[in-house]
C-alpha positions as CSV (number, residue, x, y, z in Angstrom):
1,M,25.7,9.9,5.2
2,R,24.8,9.7,1.5
3,V,21.7,7.7,0.7
4,L,20.5,6.6,-2.8
5,M,16.8,5.8,-2.8
6,T,15.0,4.0,-5.6
7,G,11.5,2.7,-6.2
8,G,8.7,3.7,-8.4
9,G,6.1,3.2,-11.0
10,T,3.2,3.3,-8.4
11,A,2.5,5.1,-5.2
12,G,2.8,1.7,-3.5
13,H,6.5,1.7,-4.2
14,I,7.2,5.5,-3.9
15,N,5.4,6.2,-0.6
16,P,7.4,3.6,1.4
17,A,10.6,5.1,-0.1
18,L,9.6,8.6,0.9
19,A,8.7,7.3,4.4
20,I,12.1,5.6,4.8
21,A,13.9,8.7,3.6
22,A,12.0,10.9,6.0
23,D,12.8,8.6,8.9
24,I,16.5,8.6,8.0
25,R,16.5,12.4,7.8
26,R,14.9,12.5,11.2
27,R,17.7,10.4,12.7
28,V,20.5,11.8,10.6
29,P,19.6,15.5,9.9
30,D,22.6,16.1,7.6
31,A,22.1,13.0,5.5
32,E,22.2,13.7,1.7
33,F,19.7,11.9,-0.6
34,L,19.4,11.1,-4.3
35,F,16.3,9.4,-5.7
36,V,16.6,7.4,-8.9
37,G,13.3,6.8,-10.8
38,A,12.0,5.8,-14.2
39,T,11.5,8.4,-16.9
40,G,7.9,9.5,-17.1
41,R,6.5,7.6,-14.1
42,M,4.7,8.8,-11.0
43,E,7.9,9.4,-9.1
44,T,8.8,12.3,-11.3
45,E,6.0,14.2,-9.6
46,L,5.9,12.8,-6.1
47,V,9.6,12.8,-5.3
48,P,10.4,16.5,-6.2
49,K,7.2,17.5,-4.4
50,A,8.5,15.9,-1.2
51,G,11.7,17.9,-1.6
52,Y,14.2,15.3,-2.8
53,P,16.5,15.5,-5.8
54,L,15.7,13.0,-8.6
55,K,17.5,11.5,-11.5
56,T,15.7,9.2,-14.0
57,I,16.7,6.3,-16.2
58,T,14.8,4.9,-19.1
59,V,13.6,1.3,-18.2
60,K,10.7,-0.9,-19.0
61,G,9.0,-3.7,-17.1
62,F,8.9,-7.2,-18.6
63,S,5.6,-8.6,-19.9
64,R,4.4,-12.0,-18.7
65,R,2.4,-12.6,-21.9
66,L,4.0,-14.7,-24.5
67,T,2.1,-13.1,-27.4
68,P,4.0,-11.5,-30.3
69,A,3.3,-8.1,-28.8
70,G,4.6,-9.3,-25.4
71,I,7.7,-10.8,-26.9
72,A,8.4,-7.6,-28.8
73,H,7.9,-5.6,-25.6
74,N,10.4,-7.9,-23.7
75,V,13.0,-7.5,-26.4
76,S,12.7,-3.7,-26.0
77,A,12.8,-4.0,-22.2
78,A,15.9,-6.1,-22.4
79,W,17.6,-3.5,-24.6
80,Y,16.7,-0.7,-22.2
81,A,17.9,-2.8,-19.2
82,L,21.3,-3.3,-20.8
83,A,21.5,0.4,-21.8
84,A,20.6,1.4,-18.2
85,G,23.7,-0.2,-16.8
86,G,26.0,2.6,-18.0
87,A,23.6,5.3,-16.8
88,C,23.4,3.6,-13.4
89,K,27.2,3.4,-13.1
90,K,27.5,7.1,-13.9
91,I,24.9,8.1,-11.3
92,L,26.6,6.0,-8.6
93,K,30.1,7.2,-9.4
94,E,28.9,10.8,-9.3
95,F,26.8,10.6,-6.1
96,Q,29.0,8.0,-4.3
97,P,26.3,6.7,-1.8
98,D,27.2,5.0,1.4
99,I,24.1,2.8,0.9
100,A,21.5,2.2,-1.7
101,I,17.9,1.5,-0.6
102,G,15.1,0.2,-2.9
103,T,11.4,-0.3,-2.4
104,G,10.4,-2.2,-5.6
105,G,9.3,-1.5,-9.1
106,Y,11.4,-2.4,-12.1
107,V,13.5,0.7,-11.9
108,C,15.1,-0.8,-8.8
109,G,16.6,-3.7,-10.7
110,P,19.5,-2.1,-12.7
111,I,20.5,0.6,-10.2
112,L,20.6,-1.7,-7.2
113,R,22.3,-4.5,-9.1
114,T,24.9,-2.1,-10.3
115,A,25.4,-0.7,-6.8
116,A,25.9,-4.2,-5.3
117,K,28.5,-5.0,-8.0
118,M,30.3,-1.8,-7.0
119,G,30.5,-2.9,-3.4
120,I,27.8,-0.5,-2.1
121,P,25.5,-2.0,0.6
122,V,22.0,-2.6,-0.8
123,V,18.8,-2.8,1.4
124,V,15.5,-3.7,-0.3
125,H,12.1,-3.1,1.3
126,E,9.1,-5.1,0.0
127,S,5.7,-3.8,1.1
128,N,3.4,-6.6,-0.2
129,A,2.9,-10.0,1.2
130,L,3.7,-11.4,-2.3
131,P,7.2,-10.1,-3.1
132,G,7.5,-8.6,-6.6
133,V,9.6,-10.0,-9.4
134,T,12.2,-7.3,-9.1
135,V,12.6,-7.9,-5.3
136,K,13.1,-11.6,-5.9
137,M,15.6,-10.9,-8.7
138,L,17.6,-8.7,-6.3
139,A,17.6,-11.3,-3.5
140,K,21.1,-12.6,-4.3
141,Y,22.6,-9.1,-4.8
142,A,21.2,-7.3,-1.7
143,T,22.8,-7.1,1.7
144,A,19.4,-7.6,3.3
145,I,15.7,-7.5,2.4
146,C,12.9,-6.2,4.7
147,L,9.5,-7.9,4.4
148,P,6.1,-6.8,5.6
149,T,4.9,-10.1,7.0
150,E,6.2,-13.5,8.0
151,E,4.2,-15.0,5.1
152,A,6.3,-13.1,2.6
153,K,9.5,-15.1,3.7
154,S,8.2,-18.3,2.3
155,R,7.7,-16.6,-1.1
156,M,11.3,-15.5,-1.5
157,P,14.0,-17.6,-3.3
158,A,15.8,-20.2,-1.3
159,D,19.2,-18.6,-1.9
160,S,18.1,-15.1,-0.7
161,C,20.3,-12.8,1.3
162,P,19.3,-12.3,5.0
163,L,15.5,-11.6,5.3
164,A,13.9,-9.6,8.1
165,V,10.2,-9.0,8.9
166,T,10.0,-5.3,9.5
167,G,6.5,-4.4,8.5
168,N,5.7,-1.2,6.5
169,P,6.6,2.3,7.7
170,L,3.4,4.1,8.7
171,R,2.6,7.8,9.1
172,A,3.0,9.0,12.6
173,E,-0.7,9.5,13.1
174,F,-1.4,5.8,12.7
175,L,1.0,4.9,15.6
176,S,-1.1,6.5,18.4
177,V,-4.7,6.1,17.3
178,D,-7.5,6.4,19.9
179,K,-10.9,5.1,18.9
180,A,-12.9,7.2,21.4
181,A,-11.0,10.4,20.5
182,A,-11.5,9.7,16.8
183,R,-15.2,9.1,17.1
184,K,-15.5,12.4,19.1
185,A,-13.5,14.3,16.5
186,L,-15.9,13.0,13.8
187,G,-19.0,13.7,15.9
188,V,-20.5,10.2,15.5
189,D,-22.9,8.7,17.9
190,D,-23.0,5.2,19.5
191,R,-24.3,3.4,16.4
192,P,-21.7,1.2,14.5
193,L,-19.6,3.2,12.0
194,V,-18.8,1.7,8.6
195,L,-16.1,3.3,6.5
196,S,-15.7,2.4,2.8
197,F,-13.5,3.6,0.0
198,G,-11.9,2.5,-3.2
199,G,-8.9,4.8,-3.4
200,S,-8.3,8.4,-4.3
201,L,-9.6,8.0,-7.9
202,G,-12.3,5.5,-6.8
203,A,-13.1,2.0,-7.9
204,R,-16.3,1.7,-10.0
205,R,-17.1,-1.8,-9.0
206,I,-16.9,-0.9,-5.3
207,N,-19.0,2.2,-5.8
208,E,-21.6,0.1,-7.7
209,A,-21.8,-2.5,-4.9
210,M,-21.7,0.1,-2.2
211,T,-24.9,1.7,-3.7
212,D,-26.9,-1.3,-2.3
213,V,-25.2,-1.0,1.1
214,L,-25.8,2.7,1.4
215,V,-29.4,2.4,0.4
216,Q,-29.8,-0.3,3.0
217,S,-28.1,2.0,5.6
218,A,-30.3,5.0,4.7
219,K,-33.5,2.9,5.1
220,S,-32.6,1.1,8.3
221,G,-30.6,3.9,10.1
222,R,-29.0,1.1,12.2
223,C,-25.4,2.3,11.4
224,Q,-23.5,5.4,10.4
225,H,-21.6,5.3,7.1
226,I,-18.7,7.3,5.6
227,H,-18.0,6.5,1.9
228,G,-15.3,7.9,-0.3
229,T,-16.3,7.6,-4.0
230,G,-13.0,8.8,-5.4
231,K,-12.9,12.0,-7.4
232,N,-13.9,10.2,-10.6
233,G,-17.0,8.5,-9.2
234,Y,-18.8,11.0,-7.0
235,D,-21.3,12.4,-9.6
236,E,-22.1,9.0,-11.0
237,M,-22.7,7.4,-7.6
238,M,-24.9,10.3,-6.3
239,A,-27.0,9.9,-9.4
240,A,-27.3,6.2,-8.8
241,L,-28.4,6.8,-5.2
242,A,-30.9,9.5,-6.2
243,A,-32.5,7.1,-8.6
244,R,-33.2,4.9,-5.6
245,G,-34.5,7.7,-3.4
246,V,-31.3,8.4,-1.4
247,T,-30.0,11.9,-1.3
248,G,-26.8,11.1,0.7
249,K,-27.9,13.6,3.4
250,E,-29.8,11.0,5.4
251,D,-29.0,10.7,9.1
252,G,-25.6,9.0,9.6
253,L,-24.6,9.1,5.9
254,S,-21.5,11.0,4.7
255,I,-20.6,10.5,1.0
256,R,-17.5,12.3,-0.2
257,P,-15.4,12.5,-3.3
258,Y,-12.2,12.1,-1.1
259,I,-11.6,11.2,2.5
260,D,-9.0,13.6,3.7
261,N,-9.1,12.6,7.4
262,I,-8.6,8.9,6.8
263,V,-6.7,8.3,10.0
264,D,-9.6,9.5,12.2
265,C,-12.1,7.7,10.0
266,M,-10.3,4.4,10.1
267,A,-9.6,4.6,13.8
268,A,-13.3,5.4,14.6
269,A,-14.7,2.7,12.3
270,D,-16.2,-0.6,13.5
271,L,-15.9,-2.0,10.0
272,V,-13.9,-0.9,7.0
273,I,-14.6,-1.9,3.4
274,C,-11.8,-1.3,1.0
275,R,-9.1,-2.5,-1.4
276,C,-6.0,-4.1,0.1
277,G,-2.9,-2.4,-1.1
278,A,0.2,-2.8,1.0
279,M,-0.1,0.3,3.1
280,T,-3.8,-0.2,3.8
281,I,-3.1,-3.8,5.0
282,S,-0.6,-2.2,7.5
283,E,-2.9,0.7,8.5
284,L,-5.9,-1.5,9.3
285,P,-4.1,-3.5,12.0
286,A,-2.6,-0.3,13.4
287,C,-6.2,1.0,13.9
288,G,-7.5,-2.4,15.1
289,A,-10.1,-2.3,12.4
290,A,-12.2,-5.3,11.2
291,S,-12.5,-5.2,7.4
292,V,-14.2,-6.5,4.3
293,L,-11.4,-6.6,1.7
294,I,-12.0,-6.4,-2.1
295,P,-8.7,-7.0,-3.9
296,S,-8.0,-5.2,-7.1
297,P,-7.7,-7.7,-9.9
298,Y,-5.8,-5.2,-12.0
299,V,-2.4,-5.4,-10.2
300,A,0.7,-7.4,-10.9
301,E,0.5,-11.1,-9.8
302,N,-2.8,-10.5,-8.1
303,H,-0.8,-9.3,-5.1
304,Q,-3.7,-7.6,-3.3
305,F,-5.4,-11.0,-2.9
306,H,-2.3,-12.3,-1.1
307,N,-2.3,-9.1,1.1
308,A,-5.9,-9.8,2.0
309,M,-5.2,-13.4,3.0
310,V,-2.7,-12.2,5.7
311,L,-5.6,-10.6,7.6
312,V,-8.2,-13.2,6.6
313,N,-6.1,-16.0,8.0
314,K,-5.8,-14.1,11.3
315,G,-9.5,-13.9,11.5
316,A,-9.3,-10.1,11.1
317,A,-11.0,-9.7,7.7
318,V,-13.5,-11.1,5.1
319,C,-12.4,-11.2,1.5
320,I,-14.7,-10.8,-1.5
321,E,-12.9,-11.1,-4.8
322,E,-14.2,-8.7,-7.4
323,K,-15.4,-11.5,-9.7
324,D,-17.8,-12.4,-6.9
325,L,-18.7,-8.9,-5.9
326,T,-22.4,-7.8,-6.2
327,G,-24.3,-5.2,-4.3
328,E,-26.5,-8.0,-2.8
329,T,-23.5,-10.0,-1.6
330,L,-21.7,-7.0,-0.1
331,A,-24.9,-5.8,1.6
332,A,-25.5,-9.3,3.1
333,T,-21.9,-9.5,4.4
334,V,-22.1,-6.1,6.0
335,E,-25.5,-6.9,7.6
336,E,-24.2,-10.2,8.9
337,L,-21.2,-8.6,10.5
338,L,-23.1,-5.7,12.0
339,A,-25.6,-8.1,13.5
340,D,-22.7,-9.8,15.5
341,P,-20.9,-7.1,17.5
342,D,-18.8,-9.7,19.3
343,K,-17.5,-11.0,16.1
344,L,-16.6,-7.5,14.9
345,R,-14.8,-6.9,18.1
346,R,-12.8,-10.1,17.8
347,M,-11.9,-9.3,14.2
348,G,-10.6,-5.9,15.3
349,E,-8.6,-7.4,18.2
350,A,-7.1,-10.0,15.7
351,A,-6.1,-7.2,13.4
352,R,-4.5,-5.2,16.2
353,E,-2.5,-8.2,17.4
354,G,-0.8,-8.4,14.0
355,A,0.1,-4.7,13.9
356,I,3.8,-3.8,13.5
357,L,4.1,-0.3,15.0
358,D,7.9,-0.1,15.1
359,A,8.5,-0.7,11.4
360,S,10.7,2.4,11.1
361,D,12.9,1.2,14.0
362,R,13.2,-2.2,12.5
363,I,14.1,-0.9,9.1
364,W,16.7,1.5,10.5
365,A,18.3,-1.3,12.4
366,I,18.7,-3.2,9.1
367,I,20.2,-0.1,7.5
368,E,22.6,0.4,10.3
369,S,23.7,-3.2,10.1
370,A,24.2,-3.0,6.4
371,L,26.3,0.2,6.7
372,K,28.6,-1.6,9.3
373,K,29.0,-4.6,6.9
């Protein structure tokens, strides 16, 4: 079995591709893979590191701004898209895949469109509740499209190929979480545990708002708190806390540059405060975690807001947009939720009810069906 994988630009596109490839390799040990990515993007580091061969093509995304600079960028992007056609055809003829699988990002467009025109089955996986522009453009070329939630279906074009709700493939550790075992592993006591983070690099606005929450936690001692500042925000946040009389070593507080045991932390938490990227929105339900979600406003089409609404509408989360985020607002929200354990429990149960824990099996079923067609 020869599998061409494509998807890139951000970890949100690359990690699902790597997860799908790993699952295929588990099921078909002799499968051969080739990843196709964009020159100079994140996939050029992550894919080889995961042990897969990679070829790159030069492509650009299209700008949504109709400014002179935006129009000039789009002319350049159109030229690269046309030029990429020949490179894609060459890659496909040389590798001769049995199937081509994409996970979003503008690099998917030319390679998957060319594959479809050459009669190669094409499966696309979208990880966000608001499907991206490239995925929508591929809807009429693909054999099937896998979506993370039922809500995503209504946001696809009316003339789309068959659509299936599969969820997002999760790391194995998320599929068998145990809250009691996780809390024991962390050494936490019976007080509520709040987990907060803004990503591996951190999110300054979240760190600034969390300063108020952590000061409140340090003074009251009513809860335990694990906060990941991101590697770029640790020193700045510790200085801000010190200025308000908090050392970060108070009982129940753990402030870290990076949370490397995120599965245990999320499984043990009574409340999680975080961004709402595609994978996080799938991991929270797997852990049955209530959450306060703060969508990043710096992503395409504000898709994190739409991700957040999937959990908010199920009663599993509260959403605070960054434009409304202050330390006072966040601290008040956390205080209100911690004061109502029954509500926190119901939110966690609502999250768990929406978890899709067999995403890998569902995606594999779609791949098998596409291969048969």
